[in-house]
C-alpha positions in Angstrom: 0.0 0.0 0.0 1.4 3.4 -1.0 1.8 6.1 1.7 -1.3 8.3 2.2 -1.6 11.7 0.6 -0.4 14.5 2.8 -3.9 15.9 3.5 -5.1 12.5 4.7 -2.1 12.2 6.9 -2.9 15.6 8.4 -6.6 14.6 8.9 -5.6 11.3 10.5 -3.5 13.2 13.0 -6.2 15.9 13.5 -3.6 18.5 12.6 -5.8 21.5 11.9 -3.0 24.0 11.1 -1.5 21.7 8.6 -4.9 20.9 7.1 -5.5 24.7 6.7 -2.1 25.2 5.0 -2.7 22.3 2.6 -6.2 23.4 1.7 -5.0 27.0 1.0 -2.5 25.6 -1.5 -4.9 23.1 -3.1 -8.6 23.6 -2.1 -9.7 20.6 -4.3 -7.7 18.3 -2.1 -10.5 18.4 0.5 -12.1 15.4 -1.2 -8.9 13.5 -2.0 -9.3 9.7 -2.1 -6.8 7.5 -0.4 -6.6 3.7 0.2 -10.0 2.1 0.0 -11.4 5.6 -1.0 -10.9 7.0 2.5 -11.3 10.8 2.4 -9.8 13.5 4.7 -13.1 13.8 6.5 -13.5 10.1 7.2 -9.9 10.0 8.4 -10.4 13.0 10.7 -13.4 11.4 12.2 -12.2 7.8 12.4 -8.6 8.3 13.7 -8.7 11.8 15.4 -12.3 12.3 16.4 -11.4 16.0 16.0 -14.4 18.4 15.9 -12.1 21.2 14.8 -10.7 19.2 11.9 -14.1 18.0 10.9 -15.5 21.6 11.0 -12.7 22.9 8.9 -13.0 20.2 6.3 -16.8 20.7 6.0 -16.4 24.4 5.7 -14.0 23.8 2.8 -16.4 21.6 1.0 -15.7 18.0 2.2 -18.4 15.6 1.1 -20.2 14.3 4.2 -21.8 11.5 2.2 -18.5 10.2 0.7 -18.1 6.4 1.3 -15.2 4.1 1.4 -15.2 1.0 -0.8 -16.6 -1.0 2.2 -19.7 1.3 2.2 -19.1 3.2 5.4 -19.2 7.0 5.7 -17.7 9.4 8.2 -20.8 9.2 10.4 -20.2 5.5 11.0 -17.0 6.4 12.9 -18.1 9.4 15.0 -17.0 8.8 18.6 -18.1 12.1 20.2 -21.3 14.0 20.3 -19.6 17.2 18.9 -18.4 15.4 15.8 -21.7 13.6 15.3 -23.6 16.9 15.4 -21.4 18.4 12.7 -21.8 15.4 10.5 -25.5 15.0 10.9 -26.0 18.7 10.2 -24.0 18.3 7.0 -25.2 14.9 5.8 -28.8 15.1 6.8 -31.1 12.0 6.9 -29.2 10.3 4.0 -26.0 10.1 6.1 -27.8 8.2 8.8 -29.2 5.6 6.4 -25.9 4.6 4.8 -25.0 0.9 5.3 -21.7 -0.6 6.2 -20.6 -4.3 6.8 -23.6 -6.5 7.8 -25.9 -3.7 6.7 -25.0 -1.6 9.7 -26.2 2.0 9.9 -24.2 4.7 11.9 -26.7 4.0 14.8 -25.8 0.3 14.8 -22.1 1.1 15.1 -22.5 3.8 17.8 -24.7 1.4 19.9 -22.3 -1.5 19.4 -19.3 0.6 20.5 -21.1 2.1 23.5 -20.9 5.7 22.3 -23.7 7.3 24.4 -23.4 10.9 23.1 -23.3 9.8 19.5 -26.4 7.7 20.0 -28.1 10.6 21.7 -27.4 12.9 18.7 -28.4 10.3 16.1 -31.7 9.6 17.9 -32.5 13.3 18.4 -32.0 14.0 14.7 -34.1 11.1 13.4 -32.0 8.0 13.2 -34.3 4.9 12.8 -34.1 2.6 15.9 -36.1 0.0 13.8 -33.4 -0.1 11.1 -32.6 -3.8 10.6 -29.1 -5.0 9.6 -28.1 -8.4 8.4 -30.1 -11.2 10.0 -32.7 -8.7 11.2 -30.3 -7.2 13.8 -31.6 -3.9 15.1 -29.4 -1.5 17.2 -31.0 -2.6 20.5 -29.8 -6.2 19.9 -26.2 -5.2 20.4 -26.6 -2.6 23.2 -24.3 -3.3 26.1 -24.8 0.0 28.0 -27.9 0.5 30.2 -28.2 4.1 29.3 -28.1 3.4 25.6 -30.8 0.7 26.1 -32.9 3.3 27.8 -32.4 5.9 25.0 -33.3 3.3 22.4 -36.4 2.0 24.2 -37.6 5.6 24.8 -37.1 6.3 21.1 -39.4 3.5 20.3 -37.0 0.7 19.5 -38.6 -2.8 19.4 -37.9 -4.7 22.6 -38.4 -8.1 20.9 -35.8 -9.4 18.5 -35.6 -11.7 15.5 -32.6 -13.2 17.3 -33.1 -16.0 19.8 -31.0 -14.0 22.3 -33.2 -11.0 23.1 -32.4 -7.6 24.7 -34.1 -9.0 27.9 -31.8 -12.0 27.9 -28.8 -9.6 27.7 -30.1 -7.4 30.5 -30.8 -10.3 32.8 -27.3 -11.8 32.1 -25.8 -8.5 33.3 -28.3 -8.0 36.1 -26.8 -11.0 37.9 -23.8 -8.9 38.9 -24.6 -5.3 37.9 -27.4 -3.5 39.7 -27.7 -0.9 37.0 -29.1 -3.5 34.6 -32.0 -4.4 36.9 -33.8 -1.2 36.1 -33.0 -1.8 32.4 -34.6 -5.3 32.6 -37.6 -3.8 34.3 -37.9 -1.1 31.6 -37.9 -3.8 28.9 -40.6 -5.7 30.7 -42.6 -2.5 31.1 -42.5 -2.1 27.3 -43.6 -5.7 26.6 -40.5 -7.8 26.5 -41.4 -11.5 26.8 -39.7 -13.3 29.8 -40.7 -16.7 28.1 -38.6 -16.3 24.9 -36.0 -19.1 24.6 -32.6 -18.6 23.2 -30.6 -21.0 21.0 -29.9 -23.1 24.1 -33.5 -23.2 25.3 -32.9 -20.7 28.1 -35.4 -18.0 29.0 -34.4 -14.6 30.5 -35.4 -16.2 33.8 -32.9 -19.1 33.3 -30.2 -16.6 32.3 -30.9 -14.5 35.5 -30.5 -17.7 37.6 -31.4 -18.5 41.1 -28.8 -16.0 42.5 -30.0 -13.1 40.5 -32.1 -10.2 41.9 -35.1 -12.0 43.5 -37.7 -9.3 42.8 -36.8 -9.3 39.1 -37.0 -13.1 39.0 -40.3 -13.1 40.8 -41.8 -10.5 38.4 -40.9 -12.6 35.3 -42.1 -15.8 36.8 -45.4 -14.1 37.7 -45.7 -12.8 34.2 -45.2 -16.4 32.8 -47.9 -17.8 35.2 -50.3 -14.9 34.3 -50.0 -15.8 30.6 -50.7 -19.5 31.3 -47.2 -20.7 30.5 -44.7 -22.8 32.4 -41.3 -21.6 33.3 -39.8 -25.0 32.4 -40.1 -26.8 29.1 -43.1 -29.0 29.1 -43.9 -32.2 27.2 -46.5 -30.1 25.3 -43.8 -27.6 24.3 -41.4 -30.2 23.0 -44.2 -32.3 21.3 -44.5 -29.5 18.6 -41.1 -27.9 19.0 -38.1 -27.8 16.7 -36.0 -30.9 16.8 -32.5 -31.4 15.4 -31.1 -34.9 15.7 -32.7 -38.3 16.4 -31.5 -41.8 17.5 -33.4 -45.0 18.4 -32.6 -47.3 21.4 -31.6 -50.6 19.8 -33.1 -52.5 22.7 -36.3 -50.7 23.5 -39.0 -48.8 21.6 -37.5 -45.5 22.7 -36.1 -42.6 20.7 -34.0 -39.6 21.7 -34.0 -36.2 20.0 -32.0 -33.0 20.5 -33.4 -29.5 20.6 -31.9 -26.0 21.1 -28.5 -26.7 19.8 -28.2 -30.0 21.7 -28.8 -28.3 25.1 -32.1 -30.1 25.5 -32.7 -33.9 25.0 -36.1 -35.3 24.6 -37.0 -39.0 25.3 -39.8 -40.4 23.2 -42.0 -43.5 23.6 -42.6 -45.1 20.2 -45.5 -47.4 21.1 -48.4 -47.4 20.9 -48.0 -43.9 19.6 -45.0 -41.6 19.2 -45.0 -39.1 22.1 -42.5 -37.4 24.4 -42.1 -38.7 27.9 -39.1 -36.8 29.4 -37.2 -33.5 28.9 -33.5 -33.6 29.9 -31.4 -30.4 30.1 -27.7 -30.8 29.3 -25.6 -28.5 31.6 -23.6 -25.7 30.0 -24.2 -23.5 27.0 -22.3 -25.5 24.4 -23.8 -26.1 20.9 -23.9 -29.9 20.3 -25.0 -31.6 17.1 -25.1 -35.0 15.3 -26.9 -37.3 17.7 -25.6 -40.7 16.6 -26.2 -44.1 18.0 -25.5 -47.7 16.8 -27.6 -50.7 15.9 -26.7 -52.7 19.0 -24.5 -50.4 21.2 -25.8 -48.7 24.3 -24.3 -45.2 23.9 -25.2 -42.1 21.8 -22.7 -39.4 20.9 -23.0 -35.7 20.2 -20.2 -33.3 19.1 -19.8 -30.0 20.8 -17.0 -27.6 20.2 -13.8 -29.7 20.5 -15.4 -32.4 22.6 -17.6 -35.5 22.2 -20.5 -35.8 24.6 -21.7 -39.3 25.5 -25.0 -40.6 27.0 -26.0 -44.2 27.8 -29.5 -45.4 26.9 -29.9 -47.0 30.3 -29.3 -43.7 32.1 -30.0 -40.8 29.7 -30.0 -38.2 32.6 -26.2 -38.6 33.0 -23.6 -37.5 30.5 -19.9 -37.7 30.1 -17.2 -36.3 27.9 -14.9 -38.5 25.8 -11.4 -38.3 27.5 -9.1 -35.7 25.9 -6.4 -38.3 25.2 -8.9 -40.0 22.7 -9.8 -36.8 20.9 -8.3 -35.9 17.5 -7.7 -32.3 18.3 -9.6 -29.1 17.4 -12.4 -28.7 14.9 -14.4 -31.9 15.4 -17.2 -32.3 12.9 -18.9 -35.7 13.6 -18.7 -38.7 15.8 -20.3 -41.9 14.6 -20.5 -45.5 16.0 -19.8 -48.8 14.4 -22.8 -51.1 14.5 -21.7 -53.0 17.6 -20.9 -49.8 19.5 -17.2 -50.6 19.8 -15.6 -48.2 17.4 -16.2 -44.4 17.3 -15.1 -42.6 14.2 -14.4 -38.9 14.9 -14.0 -36.6 11.9 -12.3 -33.2 11.8 -11.1 -30.9 9.1 -8.7 -33.0 6.9 -8.7 -35.8 9.5 -10.4 -38.9 10.8 -9.6 -40.8 14.0 -11.0 -44.2 15.0 -11.3 -45.0 18.7 -11.8 -48.4 20.2 -14.2 -47.5 23.0 -13.9 -50.9 24.7 -10.1 -50.7 24.8 -10.2 -46.9 25.3 -7.5 -46.5 22.7 -7.0 -44.9 19.3 -6.7 -47.7 16.7 -6.6 -45.8 13.4 -6.0 -42.3 12.0 -6.3 -41.3 8.4 -3.2 -39.2 8.8 -1.2 -42.4 8.9 -2.5 -43.3 5.4 -0.2 -41.3 3.2 -2.3 -41.9 0.0 -5.5 -40.7 1.7 -6.8 -37.2 1.5 -9.8 -35.9 3.4 -11.8 -32.7 3.1 -11.6 -29.5 5.0 -15.1 -28.1 4.5 -16.8 -31.3 5.5 -15.8 -34.9 6.5 -18.8 -37.1 6.9 -18.1 -40.7 8.0 -20.5 -43.7 8.3 -19.9 -47.4 9.1 -21.5 -50.1 7.0 -24.2 -52.2 8.7 -21.8 -55.1 9.2 -19.0 -52.8 10.4 -16.5 -53.9 7.8 -16.5 -50.7 5.8 -16.2 -47.0 6.7 -17.4 -44.6 4.1 -16.3 -40.9 4.2 -17.8 -38.2 2.1 -15.5 -35.1 1.7 -15.7 -31.6 0.4 -13.1 -28.9 0.0 -12.9 -25.7 -2.0 -16.2 -26.5 -3.8 -15.2 -30.1 -4.8 -16.4 -33.3 -3.3 -15.3 -37.0 -3.3 -15.8 -40.2 -1.5 -13.3 -42.3 0.4 -13.9 -45.9 1.5 -11.9 -47.7 4.2 -11.7 -51.4 5.1 -12.1 -51.4 8.9 -10.7 -54.9 9.7 -8.2 -56.2 10.6 -6.9 -52.6 10.7 -8.2 -49.5 9.0 -6.9 -49.3 5.4 -7.8 -47.4 2.3 -10.0 -49.4 -0.1 -10.6 -46.7 -2.7 -11.1 -43.0 -3.4 -13.8 -42.0 -5.8 -13.5 -38.7 -7.6 -15.1 -37.1 -10.7 -18.5 -37.7 -9.1 -21.8 -36.1 -10.2 -21.8 -32.4 -9.2 -24.2 -29.7 -8.3 -22.4 -27.7 -11.0 -21.7 -25.2 -8.3 -19.6 -25.1 -5.2 -20.3 -28.5 -3.6 -20.9 -29.3 0.1 -21.5 -32.8 1.5 -24.4 -32.9 4.0 -25.3 -36.6 4.6 -24.2 -40.1 4.0 -25.9 -43.5 4.6 -25.6 -47.2 3.8 -28.5 -49.4 2.6 -29.4 -52.0 5.3 -27.6 -54.8 3.4 -24.5 -52.6 3.0 -24.5 -52.9 -0.8 -25.3 -49.2 -1.6 -24.1 -46.0 -0.1 -26.0 -42.7 -0.7 -24.7 -39.2 -0.3 -26.5 -35.8 -0.2 -24.6 -33.0 -1.9 -25.8 -29.4 -1.9 -24.7 -26.2 -3.4 -22.8 -23.8 -1.1 -24.9 -21.5 1.1 -27.0 -18.9 -0.8 -26.4 -20.6 -4.2 -29.5 -21.7 -6.1 -30.1 -22.6 -9.7 -32.6 -20.9 -12.0 -35.1 -23.7 -11.2 -34.8 -23.5 -7.4 -32.0 -26.1 -7.2 -31.9 -27.9 -3.8 -29.2 -30.5 -4.0 -28.1 -33.9 -5.4 -28.6 -37.5 -4.3 -25.8 -39.8 -5.4 -26.0 -43.6 -4.9 -23.0 -45.8 -5.5 -22.1 -49.5 -5.1 -20.4 -49.5 -1.7 -17.6 -52.1 -2.1 -16.5 -51.1 -5.6 -17.5 -47.4 -5.7 -19.2 -47.9 -9.1 -22.0 -45.5 -9.9 -25.6 -46.7 -9.3 -27.8 -43.6 -9.9 -28.0 -39.9 -9.1 -30.8 -37.4 -9.0 -31.0 -33.6 -8.9 -33.8 -32.2 -6.7 -35.2 -28.9 -7.6 -38.6 -27.1 -8.2 -38.9 -29.0 -11.5 -39.6 -32.3 -9.7 -41.1 -31.2 -6.3 -43.5 -28.7 -4.8 -40.9 -26.7 -3.0 -39.7 -23.2 -3.7 -36.5 -22.6 -1.8 -32.7 -22.7 -2.0 -30.2 -25.5 -1.2 -30.8 -27.5 1.9 -29.0 -29.8 4.3 -31.1 -33.0 3.7 -30.9 -36.2 5.9 -31.0 -39.5 4.1 -32.3 -42.9 5.2 -33.2 -46.3 3.6 -36.2 -48.3 4.6 -35.6 -51.5 6.6 -35.9 -53.7 3.5 -33.7 -51.4 1.4 -36.2 -50.9 -1.3 -36.7 -47.1 -0.9 -34.5 -44.1 0.0 -35.9 -41.2 1.9 -34.6 -37.6 1.4 -35.8 -35.3 4.2 -36.5 -31.8 2.9 -38.0 -28.6 4.4 -41.6 -29.6 3.7 -41.5 -33.4 3.8 -39.9 -36.7 2.9 -39.3 -37.4 -0.8 -39.0 -41.1 -1.7 -36.9 -42.8 -4.4 -36.7 -46.3 -5.6 -33.4 -47.5 -4.2 -32.6 -49.7 -7.2 -33.6 -47.3 -10.0 -33.6 -43.8 -8.6 -37.2 -43.3 -9.7 -39.2 -40.9 -7.5 -42.0 -43.0 -6.0 -43.7 -40.7 -3.4 -43.8 -37.6 -1.3 -44.9 -37.4 2.3 -45.6 -33.8 3.3 -44.8 -32.8 6.9 -45.8 -29.8 8.9 -42.2 -28.7 9.5 -38.8 -29.1 7.9 -37.3 -32.5 8.2 -34.0 -32.3 10.1 -33.1 -36.0 10.8 -34.3 -39.5 9.8 -33.9 -42.9 11.4 -35.4 -46.4 11.3 -37.6 -47.3 14.3 -38.4 -50.9 15.3 -41.9 -50.8 13.9 -40.9 -50.2 10.3 -41.2 -47.0 8.2 -39.1 -44.1 9.4 -39.0 -41.6 12.2 -38.6 -38.0 11.1 -37.4 -35.3 13.5 -38.9 -32.0 12.2 -39.2 -28.4 13.2 -42.7 -29.2 14.4 -42.1 -32.4 16.4 -41.4 -36.0 15.6 -43.6 -38.2 13.4 -43.6 -41.6 11.9 -43.5 -41.8 8.1 -44.9 -44.8 6.3 -42.7 -46.3 3.5 -43.9 -46.0 -0.1 -43.8 -49.8 -0.5 -45.2 -52.4 1.9 -42.3 -53.7 4.1 
């Protein structure tokens, strides 16, 4: 990067005498563009926060609406009320509407950085407290100063949020240790904030406040819940129609387990005579866990959270344990899946795969030891064959995907690596992998990268191959041309029926069925919510975890 023009250097330093001299020699330099189109005015605001320098530049014709290549203008960087007043007077309403990264307005930035006087000036001159940035984020969502919260609320800012973590959650979290936030929480409640909203971990503001928080505030929120006819705790009615993420079935009993709220809540289900929830289990800690995986005969399920693997035994689901650190492969764990007998646990990570013998409590295989083997970095999705002799891994990296097959016994070894596979014709991501019950076929779901969709509403791609040889069997693109959906790419779960005659693809409005032998579409079962996971229950058919509960799905062919 070249050195900055002299006038930008002077503005950066807030050197008013030098600025005046430079402008007397070259008046047009007032709107000089530097690196990333920074102007003297933006530099004077951002680096110097100098009201005198800003006043001089504006008097000499500086453009208050000038923007850098990243979209921000000078008002985004005002750190004092005096500078903000000068800029608002010069830029007018247009200056307050300019969007920076994540669609942030100057008010978003001032709130996020805790600049009280700037927030006061912006609100007094018409800044919109309802302005939504990326993901629906409004300024109040990021406020970490009780006085700023008060100003925003009194200016009419919405006290509810599109985010799971609401302003009331934030106020209650701080009210545990800071008395100044108790009044803020009460103000939010006065304006209609809901004490029953649950965040991504299933916690309400009452949970966040905790038993040791201010008792009067806690009592007020509990009373509000009771007055509205709601329970403070998650009830069976709540989870019966709630959003579920993963699902596994006990191999010995007609019982299923699902995850909710990023794996922070487990729900036990009775499968006979009807599918219904019987117990809600809270997992301690605020750690996002995913990938609930069990085995066909083993007694333990596994979830991945952060850099750990969380284990639960079917016989005592209320108690959990973490896999010992010595057995973990390192950072960036993606999935943990069981062999059918529940002995081996395959743990994937970016560009890596570790196989742990849980009976011996020892690592027995690592893909890093196989020089000829290359695994993905974007996604590494492993699955054992039903007889436990094969381990398939679907990989994606830099928009390309491939499949790796390992022989598990007598020691893990590479069987083949299949490339040049059917593609989404865009940047590919692998989302799911499953074997047919007889182990002859392996199916993979491949989707376009996030936010990428074809002209016909392209969703993704099902690829079925012969497991032992890697030879192609069939593949099908799923888009609006063959289904009733109108959406973009999707993380779809896959599952074969018990007899292996049909393959189910779980989508956002139901289960799409394909003939496992030919790839012909043979049915569609519409669900109330998006399908997030599929598994085979003892009674036949499939169990689908959805965003509206769990339901049994009948197969397209009699089993």
